[in-house]
N, C-alpha and C positions, 0 to 999 in steps of 0.2 A: 579492442574488440566489441566492447559492449556498447563504446561509443559510435563505434561504425553502424553497429545492428540496430539503434534508436535511430538515426538519421537516415538508416535504409528505410527503417518504418515509416517515419515520418514522409519522405519522398513519396512511398506507396499510398500513404492514408491521403499526402494532397493532392496526389493524381484521381485517385476514388473519387475527392471532395469534387475537384473540380472538374471531373468528368458528367457528375450527378446534376450541376446547378443548370438545368434548363431553362431558367428566369433569369440567368446573372445578366444577360444583354438584350434592351427593350426594342421590340421592333416597333419602328413609326410608320411603315408604309408597307402596303400590300399590294399587290397591281397585276389584276387578270390582263391586262394589254395596255396599249399608250394613247393618252391623245394631246394632241401638238395645239398649240394656240398660235396664231390666227389656226383656227379649224378651216379655212378654205384654203388649204394647203395644193388646191388644185391650179391657184394663180401663179404658181412657180412656173417658170418658163419650161422648155422642153416635158410639158406633160407628167411630170414625177406624180405619180397617184400614190395615195395612204394604202396601204394592206395592213391590217394590224396584227395579222399571224406574223407579219416580216420582221416587226421591229422589236429589238430584243436588248436591254439596256444592260451594257456589260461592266461598266466602269464608273465610279464617281470621283466628287471632287466637292468640298466646303470649302467655301470663302465669304466671309461674315453672313448675309441673310441668303446667300445663293447656295444652292445647292446641285450641281452639275453634275448631269447625266450624258453618257454618252452612247449612240445607240449607232454602232456601225453598219454600214450597209452590205452586211455579209448576203443578203438578198434584195431582190429589186422592190421597187414600189417602199421604198424607206425615205420620208421627202426631208425629212432633218436628222443630221448626225450628230448633233451637239445642241442641249437643251440645258433649262435649269427650272428649280422648282424652287420658286419664294418661302423660305421657311420663316420667315419674321414671327409668325404665329402658328406653329405647327399643331395647336388644338385644335385650327379649323378645318385640319384634315382629316379629324375622327369620322366626320359625317359628310365630308366632300372629297370627290376624286381628284387628285392632284392634276393641273394642266400643264404641263410642259413648255416654256418661252424658248423658241428658236433665239443661240446665241450666235454672234452680237445680235443680226435682225435676221430676218427668212431669207432676204435677198441673196446673202454666202452660202446657201443652200443650194442655189440653182447649181446644176452637175456643170464645171467648165474648168478651164486649168489652172483658172486663178481664185477658184473657190475652193469650199471643202470639199471633198471626193467622201471620204469614209474617217470620221476620227475614230481611233481607237483607244486614246487614253487623255488624260488632260492631268495638268498639275499645277497647283498654284502654289508660286514662290513667297517669302518673306518680303519682297520686295513689290510687292501688290500685281503682280503679271501672270497670265497665265499661258501655259505652256501648251499648245495642242497637237500632239503627235496623229498625224493623217496618212494609213498606207496606203492612200492613192487606190484602193483596190474598191470592185463593184460587182457582187456575185461573185468572189472569188476570182477575177479576171482584172490585170493589170491596166487601170484605165490613162491613169498619170502616175507619175512618180510620187514617191514617198514623201514630203515634207514637213516640215515643222513652224508652226504658225506663233507666233507671241504676241499675246494682247496687254493694253492696261487695265486692269481690273478696275481702277478707277475713273476710268473715262470711255472704258469698253471701244478704244481706238486701237488700230493695227500697228504695232511697232516693228515686225520686221516678219520676213518667212524666209526658210532656208531648205533648200533642195537638198533631198537625200540620193537622189538618184544615180549619183556616181559612186556611193556605197553600197546600192542596193544589188542582189543578184537574183538571179530567176527563179530559185526556191527561197527569196528570202520571207521570213515573219516577222515583221515588226511591230506587234502591239504592246509595247511598254515601254515606260519612261520615269524616270527619277531625276530632280535638279539639284546640283549640289550649289548652294549659294548662301551666304547668310546677308543680314542689313548692313552690313559695311563694306561688302564686295561685291552689289549689285552688280557692276560691269565687268567682272570677272566670273561670272558663272558657268558651270559645265554641265551638261544634260549627258544622261547615259541612258543608252538606249541599247537593250538586247536584242539580239537578232537568233531566238531557238531554234530556226532549221538551219542557219548556216554555223551557227557554234561563236558568234562572234557578240563583242560589244562596239555597239558604236558611239564615239565621242565625241561632241558638239561642244566650241569652245566661243562663249558671248564675244569675248574681248577681240580673239583675233578672226570671228566670224566663220570659223573653218571646222571640219570634221575629219575624224581618221577611224579606223576600227583595229581593234586589239585581237587577239586567238588566245586561249590558253585549254588544254586538256580538261580543263575543270569544268567549261562551259558546256560539255557533250552529256549527251543523256547515259544512264545507267541501263544496259540491255533487261537487267533483271528485272527494271519497275517500269517497266513498259507497255504490261499489260493492264489495263483501265478498264473495270469491269464494274459497269453501276447498273446490272439488272438487264435493264431493257435495252441498254447500251452497252457494247463491248467491242473493245478496238485497241489496238498496236500504238503506241504512243512514241515515238521518236524525239519528242520536241525538249530542246536542251534549255541553255541558261535563259530565264525569264524574271523571277523574284528579284527583286534590287532593293536595300534598305540602307539608311545611312546613319550612322551614330552621332554624336554630337563631335564640333570639330574640339580638336587637342588645340595644344597650347601652340603647337606649329602651322596652325591653319588648316591641318588636313583630319580627315576622320576615317572611320574604318567602313568598307564597303561591304555589305552580308548580301550574300547570294546564293541561290541555289538554280537549277533545274527542275522543267515540269515532271519528265520521266526520272526520279533521283529522289530519294530521300536523305542525302547528304546535305550539308551545308558547309558553305567556304566563308573567306575573307580573304581583303585585301586593303589595302591601305590607298586611298585614294590619292597620294602622291605618284605611286606607280601608274595608275592611270592616267593621271593629267601632265604628266613630265612631258609628253610629244612625241619623246625618243625610246617608247618602249623597244625592248629587245626581246623576244620569246624564248631566246634561249640563256639570256642574263638575268632576266626577271623572273624566270619561271619557279624560283624557288620563293620570290615575294609572296606568292599568293598561299595561302594556308588553310589547312582543313580542319574545320570545328568539329564535326563528328556526322553521326547518323540520326535522325530525330526518330527512327523504328518503324517496324515494318506496316506497310500499307499507310506510310504519311507522306506520300507525295504530295507536292504543294502549289498553290498558284502565288497567287499576288502575296507580298510582303510589306510591313511598315513598323517604323519604331519609335518608340515614345520615348521623348528623349528626357522627359521627369523620372520616369520610374524604370527606364532600362530597359523595358520590355519589348521584345521581337514578336510581332503577331503575323501568320500566315494562316492563308486559307486550306483547310485540308480538300483535297479534291475529290476523294471518294467519299465522302459523308456531309454533312452540314454542320461542321464544328470547326473552329479555330484552334490552331496550335499557338503554343507561346513559349517563350522561354527569356529569363530574365539574365540579361547580361552583363547586370550591374550586381550580381550574388554572389559572385565569383565560383559558380559551379559550372562544371564540365560541359559541353552540349552534348549529351546523350538521350538516347530515350526513357532515361529516370527522369532526367530534368526537365521534360517536356510537359508545360501543362496541356490540357483539352477543356477549351470551353463551348458548350455546347449550344445551339440558336436554338433550334426546335427541333421537332421531328418529321419535318417536312420531307415530302418523299418525291424524289425526281427535282431536288431544288440545293445547289452548292453553292460556296461560297466565289463569288468571281471576283470580287476587288476587297481592299482590307484597306482603310484609312485611319491615320491619327490627324486630328485636325489642329491648328494651332492653340484651340482652347483646352486640350486636353482629353475631347471626346474620342470615343474608337466608332468609327462608322464601316458598317459591313455591307454591303449588296450581294444576295444571294438570287441566283436565276436557277432556271432551266433550261441553259444553252447547250448541255450536252445535248439533251431530246429536241430543242431548237434546231440545231446543226447537223441531225438527220432527218428531222420530218419538221411539220408545222406543228404547233405545240397547241394545246387545247386552251380556247379561250374560256372555257367554264370554269378552270381550275386557274387558281394563283400562280403566276408565274414568275413573279419579281417580288421578293421580300429586300427592305432598306431596314437597317436595325443601327441606335445610337446609344452610347451609354457611356459617361465619363468610366476612364482607361482606371481609376484607381477601385471604383466600384466593379470594376469586370474582374479584376485580379484578386480584391478581397477574399485574403482566407484560400486562394490558391497558391499551387507552387510556383507560380511567377509573383505572388506580391512580393512588395517592397521587403527589404530585409532588415 
């Protein structure tokens, strides 16, 4: 009994400690509005204009000296939907506003069937390819089919485009992607794409250049967790499956896929062998999906990312500007008491939108005022976007998520 009590007290102390460290992760950018290069974006065809209050970075990805930022065309007059910041010298930006460079070039952002329509997420894989998810929507209107573009990051050349239109439904909400590949299986990569409004997982195979959708009850939302109250913004969410993160590969070549819904506080897991088999049967495979546990009250989460070195699963909390974390290597169960809380800062109306651990062990977080932006224009006089970056081991040191 004494051992159990001591362990319980340690867990409570670790939770308190982790939740009070507001300087645990370093802020490297804060932006009031977005500036693109070249500045004369009016040279784009179809007279695409640049309305600063319409541009909201929603996702990020780091590859070598490039920090990619995604600016979906949720509204009109957004000239560039995927760009990057050169981060070779981060000190330069202490006194200079970052200029976003269109990727791969400005012409690709002219609105047409074969160009980018609205990029919603990008992921760089270990084979130095950039996977670009485009949902095909402008101002919430479906202009083109959702597609997956893949580029060679070493040359910036286009490798492949795959049309996801045959899997898209009227109410589809395709805004996230995770890539399952190793450096020795570049030609056998898989992309996992959640559809949070139709409660499906879309699976794309690079080898077969084919895709399919699977369903499961764990992909749905929890009606008890759909009330999203951010003070100025209050709404009911029915968003299901969204957050996906991958463990390291096991000896058999497969991984654990950690996943969660937005309007839920539950965590789930499934072996990638089930997802990649190509003959998924909802009745036969239903018990292959596992309940991990509950993160706790008001811990609805958005994006997530797994650090292979420390075993820490990070996720952005929807209702405040903090991260949650859980150490999968610790042997602890997935419960409210084993979840760490990492404060970003005390910003008002700013919440984590994307979380990413890069290949060098750095944790990147993009926080923004999207919840405000989604309802009305944001205030250009306030900081609306913050980007943080710190080595994972420094972030988790001394917290409940620290290495054991």
